[in-house]
ROGU-24821 format. One line per field, with one value per residue (C-alpha): residue number from 1; x, y, z. Coordinates in Angstrom, 1 decimal, padded with zeros to 4 digits. Each point is the difference from the previous one (the first is absolute). Last residue first. Layout:
n c(NUM, ...)
u c(X, ...)
v c(Y, ...)
w c(Z, ...)
//
This chain:
n c(322, 321, 320, 319, 318, 317, 316, 315, 314, 313, 312, 311, 310, 309, 308, 307, 306, 305, 304, 303, 302, 301, 300, 299, 298, 297, 296, 295, 294, 293, 292, 291, 290, 289, 288, 287, 286, 285, 284, 283, 282, 281, 280, 279, 278, 277, 276, 275, 274, 273, 272, 271, 270, 269, 268, 267, 266, 265, 264, 263, 262, 261, 260, 259, 258, 257, 256, 255, 254, 253, 252, 251, 250, 249, 248, 247, 246, 245, 244, 243, 242, 241, 240, 239, 238, 237, 236, 235, 234, 233, 232, 231, 230, 229, 228, 227, 226, 225, 224, 223, 222, 221, 220, 219, 218, 217, 216, 215, 214, 213, 212, 211, 210, 209, 208, 207, 206, 205, 204, 203, 202, 201, 200, 199, 198, 197, 196, 195, 194, 193, 192, 191, 190, 189, 188, 187, 186, 185, 184, 183, 182, 181, 180, 179, 178, 177, 176, 175, 174, 173, 172, 171, 170, 169, 168, 167, 166, 165, 164, 163, 162, 161, 160, 159, 158, 157, 156, 155, 154, 153, 152, 151, 150, 149, 148, 147, 146, 145, 144, 143, 142, 141, 140, 139, 138, 137, 136, 135, 134, 133, 132, 131, 130, 129, 128, 127, 126, 125, 124, 123, 122, 121, 120, 119, 118, 117, 116, 115, 114, 113, 112, 111, 110, 109, 108, 107, 106, 105, 104, 103, 102, 101, 100, 99, 98, 97, 96, 95, 94, 93, 92, 91, 90, 89, 88, 87, 86, 85, 84, 83, 82, 81, 80, 79, 78, 77, 76, 75, 74, 73, 72, 71, 70, 69, 68, 67, 66, 65, 64, 63, 62, 61, 60, 59, 58, 57, 56, 55, 54, 53, 52, 51, 50, 49, 48, 47, 46, 45, 44, 43, 42, 41, 40, 39, 38, 37, 36, 35, 34, 33, 32, 31, 30, 29, 28, 27, 26, 25, 24, 23, 22, 21, 20, 19, 18, 17, 16, 15, 14, 13, 12, 11, 10, 9, 8, 7, 6, 5, 4, 3, 2, 1)
u c(077.0, -001.3, -000.4, 003.6, 001.4, -002.0, 001.4, 003.5, -000.4, -001.5, 003.0, 002.4, -001.8, 000.2, 003.7, 000.7, -001.5, -003.5, -001.1, 002.1, 000.6, 002.4, -002.4, 001.9, -000.7, 001.8, 000.3, -000.5, 003.1, 002.0, 003.0, 001.1, 002.4, 001.2, 000.6, 003.5, -000.3, 000.0, 003.4, -001.5, 000.3, -001.7, -001.5, -002.8, -000.9, -003.1, -000.5, -003.2, -000.6, -003.2, -000.3, -003.2, -000.3, -001.7, 002.0, -001.3, 002.3, 003.7, 002.4, 002.6, 002.3, 001.0, 000.9, 002.3, 000.4, 003.7, 001.0, -003.5, 000.0, 002.9, 003.7, 000.7, 000.4, -001.5, -001.4, 001.3, -001.2, -000.4, 000.3, 003.8, 000.4, -002.4, 000.7, -003.2, -002.7, -002.8, -001.0, 003.3, 002.0, 003.7, 002.5, 003.7, 002.1, 003.8, 002.1, 003.0, -002.4, -003.8, -002.1, -003.7, -002.4, -003.7, -003.1, -002.6, -002.2, -001.8, -003.0, -001.0, 001.9, 000.6, -000.7, 001.1, -003.2, 000.8, 003.6, 001.8, 002.3, 000.1, -000.4, 000.1, 001.7, 000.4, 002.9, 000.2, 003.3, 001.7, 003.2, 000.5, 000.4, -002.1, -003.0, 000.5, -000.8, -003.3, -001.0, 000.8, -002.1, -003.0, 000.3, 000.3, -003.1, -001.9, 001.1, -001.0, -003.5, -001.7, -000.6, 001.1, -002.9, 001.8, 003.4, -001.2, -001.9, 003.0, 002.3, -002.1, -002.4, 000.6, 000.6, -003.3, -001.0, -002.9, -000.6, 001.9, 000.6, 003.3, 000.0, 003.0, 001.6, 001.4, 001.3, 001.4, 001.8, 001.4, 001.6, 001.4, 001.5, 001.6, 001.5, 001.4, 001.7, 001.6, 001.1, 001.8, -001.6, 002.1, -002.1, -003.4, -002.2, -003.8, -000.3, 001.9, -002.2, -003.1, 001.0, 000.8, -003.4, -001.7, 002.1, -000.9, -003.8, -000.8, 001.9, 003.4, 001.6, 003.5, 002.8, 002.5, -000.5, 000.6, 003.3, 001.2, 000.8, 002.1, 001.9, -000.9, -001.6, 002.1, 002.7, -002.6, -000.7, 003.7, -000.1, -003.0, 001.8, 003.1, -002.2, -001.6, 003.4, -001.3, -003.3, -002.4, 001.9, -002.0, -002.2, 001.1, -001.9, -002.1, -000.3, -002.9, -001.0, -002.5, -002.5, -002.0, -003.4, -001.1, -003.4, -001.1, -003.7, -001.7, -003.8, -002.2, 002.2, 000.7, 003.4, 003.2, 001.3, 003.3, 002.9, 002.7, 002.0, 002.3, 002.9, 000.9, 003.5, -001.0, 000.6, -002.1, 001.0, -001.7, -002.6, -002.2, -003.0, -001.7, -003.8, -001.7, -003.6, -000.7, 003.3, 002.2, 003.1, 001.8, 002.9, 002.5, 002.8, 000.1, 002.7, 000.1, 002.6, 003.1, -001.9, -003.0, -002.8, -003.4, -001.6, -003.5, 000.8, -002.5, -000.5, -003.0, -001.3, -003.7, -000.6, -003.6, -003.1, -003.4, -002.7, -000.5, 003.6, 001.3, 003.7, 001.5, 003.3, 001.0, 003.0, 001.0, 002.8, 001.9, 002.5, 003.1, 001.4, 001.6)
v c(101.6, -002.2, 002.9, 001.1, -003.5, -000.1, 003.4, -001.2, -003.1, 002.0, 002.3, -003.0, -001.6, 003.3, 000.4, -003.7, 000.4, -001.1, -002.6, -002.9, -003.1, -002.3, -001.3, -000.8, -002.7, -000.5, -003.5, -000.1, 000.7, -002.5, 000.5, -003.1, 000.2, -003.4, 000.0, 000.5, 003.6, 003.5, -000.2, -002.7, -003.7, -001.0, 002.5, -000.7, 002.8, -000.3, 002.2, 000.2, 001.8, 000.1, 001.6, 000.4, 000.1, 001.9, 000.7, -003.3, -002.0, -000.2, 000.4, 002.3, -000.1, 001.1, -001.7, 001.0, 003.6, 000.9, 002.2, 001.6, 000.8, 002.4, 000.2, -003.6, -002.6, -003.5, -002.6, 001.2, -001.5, 002.6, -000.8, -000.4, 003.7, 002.6, 002.9, 001.4, 002.6, -002.5, 001.1, 001.8, -003.3, 000.9, -002.6, 001.2, -000.7, 000.3, 001.0, 002.2, 002.5, -000.7, -001.1, 000.2, -002.9, 000.4, -002.0, -002.3, -002.8, -003.0, -000.8, -001.3, 002.5, 003.4, 002.2, -001.6, -000.7, -003.5, -000.6, -003.1, 002.3, -001.4, 002.8, -001.3, 001.0, 002.9, 002.5, 003.4, 001.7, 003.1, 001.8, 003.0, 003.1, 002.4, -000.2, -003.7, -000.6, 001.9, -001.8, -003.4, 000.9, 000.9, -003.3, -002.1, 001.6, -000.8, -003.6, -000.4, 001.3, 003.3, 003.4, 003.6, 000.6, 002.5, -001.5, -003.5, 001.4, 001.9, -003.0, -002.0, -002.9, -002.9, -002.7, 001.1, 002.6, 000.7, -003.6, -000.4, 003.1, 000.8, 003.7, 002.0, 002.7, -001.9, -003.1, 002.1, 002.3, -002.9, -001.5, 003.4, 000.3, -003.5, 000.9, 003.3, -001.8, -002.5, 002.6, 001.8, 003.1, 003.0, 002.6, -001.5, -001.4, 000.2, 003.6, -000.8, -003.1, 002.0, 002.6, -002.7, -001.5, 003.3, 000.2, -003.5, 000.4, 000.0, -003.2, -000.7, -003.4, 000.4, -002.1, -000.9, -003.8, -000.4, 001.9, -002.2, -003.0, 001.5, 003.1, 003.5, 001.2, -002.2, 002.7, 002.2, -002.8, -000.1, 003.7, -000.5, -002.6, 002.2, 002.8, -002.4, -001.2, -002.7, 000.6, -002.8, -003.3, -002.1, -002.8, -003.7, -002.4, -002.6, -003.4, -001.5, -003.6, -001.0, -002.8, 000.9, -000.9, 001.7, -000.6, 001.5, -000.6, 000.5, -000.2, 000.3, -002.1, -000.6, -001.8, 001.9, 000.8, 001.7, 000.3, 002.4, 000.0, 002.8, -000.2, 003.5, 001.4, 003.5, -000.6, -003.2, -003.6, -002.6, -002.8, -001.9, -001.6, -002.9, 000.0, -002.1, 000.7, 002.2, 001.0, -001.5, 001.6, -001.9, 001.5, -001.3, 001.3, 003.5, 001.8, 003.7, 002.2, -001.2, -000.1, -001.7, 002.2, -001.6, -001.6, 001.4, 002.3, -001.4, 000.9, -001.2, -000.9, -001.2, -001.5, -000.6, 001.5, -001.5, 002.4, 002.1, -000.6, -000.9, 000.6, -001.5, 000.9, -002.2, 000.8, -002.5, 001.0, -002.4, 001.7, -001.6, 001.6, 003.5)
w c(092.3, -002.8, -002.5, 000.7, -000.7, -003.3, -001.0, 000.7, -002.1, -002.9, 000.2, -000.1, -003.0, -001.9, 000.7, -000.9, -003.5, -000.9, -002.6, 001.4, -002.1, 001.9, 002.5, 003.2, 002.5, 003.3, 001.4, 003.7, 002.0, 001.9, 002.3, 001.8, 003.0, 001.2, 003.8, 001.2, 000.9, -001.5, -001.7, -002.2, 000.6, -003.2, -002.4, -002.5, -002.4, -002.2, -003.1, -002.0, -003.3, -002.0, -003.5, -001.8, -003.8, -002.8, -003.2, -001.6, -002.2, -000.9, 002.9, 001.5, 003.0, 003.4, 003.3, 002.9, -001.4, 000.7, -002.9, -000.2, 003.7, -000.3, -000.8, 000.8, 002.7, 000.4, 002.4, 003.3, 003.3, 002.7, 003.7, -000.3, -000.9, -001.3, 002.5, 001.4, -000.7, -000.7, -003.5, -000.2, -000.1, -000.5, -001.1, 000.0, -003.1, 000.4, 003.0, -000.8, -001.6, 000.6, -002.9, 000.9, -000.3, -000.3, 001.0, -001.4, 001.4, -001.6, 002.0, 003.4, 001.9, -001.6, 003.0, 003.3, 002.0, 001.1, 001.0, -001.2, -002.0, -003.5, -002.6, -003.6, -003.2, -002.5, 000.3, -001.8, -000.3, 001.4, -000.9, 002.4, -002.2, 002.1, -002.3, -000.3, 003.7, -000.2, -003.2, 001.6, 003.0, -002.2, -002.0, 003.2, 001.5, -003.2, -000.1, 003.7, -000.3, -000.8, 001.4, -000.3, -002.4, -002.3, 000.4, -000.9, -003.0, -001.3, 000.7, -002.5, 000.8, -002.4, 002.7, 001.5, 002.6, 002.3, 000.8, 003.2, 002.2, 001.8, 000.5, -001.1, 002.3, 002.9, -001.8, -002.9, 002.5, 002.0, -003.1, -000.8, 003.4, -000.2, -003.4, 001.3, 002.9, -002.3, -002.5, 002.9, 001.5, 000.8, -001.8, 000.9, -002.8, 000.7, -001.3, -003.2, -000.7, 000.6, -002.5, -002.5, 000.6, -000.9, -003.2, -000.9, 000.5, -003.7, -000.8, -001.4, 000.9, 001.3, -001.4, 002.8, 000.0, -003.7, 000.3, 002.8, -002.3, -001.6, 001.2, -001.1, 003.2, 002.3, 000.6, 001.7, 002.5, 001.0, 000.7, 002.2, 002.0, 000.4, 001.4, 002.5, 001.4, 002.4, 001.8, -000.9, 000.2, -002.4, 001.2, 000.2, -002.2, 001.8, -001.8, -002.0, -000.6, -002.7, -000.7, -003.1, -001.4, -003.2, -001.6, -003.3, -000.8, -003.4, -000.3, -003.1, -002.3, -003.7, -000.4, -000.7, 003.5, -000.7, 002.4, 001.1, 003.2, 001.3, 002.5, 001.0, -000.6, -001.0, -003.7, 000.1, 000.8, -002.1, 000.5, -002.4, 001.7, -001.7, 000.2, 002.6, -001.1, 003.0, 001.5, 002.8, 001.5, 002.8, 001.9, 002.6, 002.1, -001.4, 002.0, 000.9, 001.5, -001.8, -003.3, -001.6, -001.3, 000.1, -003.1, -000.6, -003.0, -002.5, -003.6, -002.0, -003.4, 000.0, -003.4, 000.8, 001.6, 000.8, 001.3, 003.2, 001.0, 003.5, 000.7, 003.2, 001.7, 002.9, 002.3, 002.7, 002.3, 002.3, 002.3, 001.5, 003.1, 000.2)
//
């Protein structure tokens, strides 16, 4: 795939001066045989020094502190990245052997972390669905694709009804959410049948308008397939996450991969704005430059109602308008 330029801006606006803002950023793309980072520039209000380290899951993590009083803090990341296509698994070779291989991973580091299920009230219901969706002679690859399709078909993509703190119980109850919610449900399904799965944060760069997740950070899942390795699955778009997906970080869940998080001294009220612009040259869809831009989205961090209440209000409003 050709070179891709991605601009990612995170802006915090406070209603009164704050200080001693200590932050962690995971905005440094993974570099491996399928992804090269050709250039990156990270700028932060106040120009604080960024200390970097590699975390347990192999992600490059930056830490900084902005000490001076401020009412606005902006973190800007500009990257130039190149991705390459990863061949897909052969889907019909010795399925019983593959399932036996997966059983042997249950007590092996680092797969243990990616097999732990999160308990929620709908777990037994989800287990029954998992069993009904899995055919007897399926390979892990075939099952993973079917589970990805299930999440895509049965969960509605609606922005604003969930937050980063929304639980699996709420997601399961409303059957709606955004990319991170879809990824968490898919990972839970995979882990139920002992397929290690991990959360991936990054960007989607397809050159096609209408793909869910464009214009913001995106999230998907990776399933471990025996004799192959990690396979990216994007249940938000029901597709393989391959050279069109730029990976920032991997972990057990969103918390391990959050692009920006931190604490500060001062007012508890602030607004978060995030904007992502993807600029692709010579994409598969023609030689013209494809630019995907989305107006900055604003989020107020203090919310008095949970996601289920907000979802029900949204449905009622839609019914009144009909």
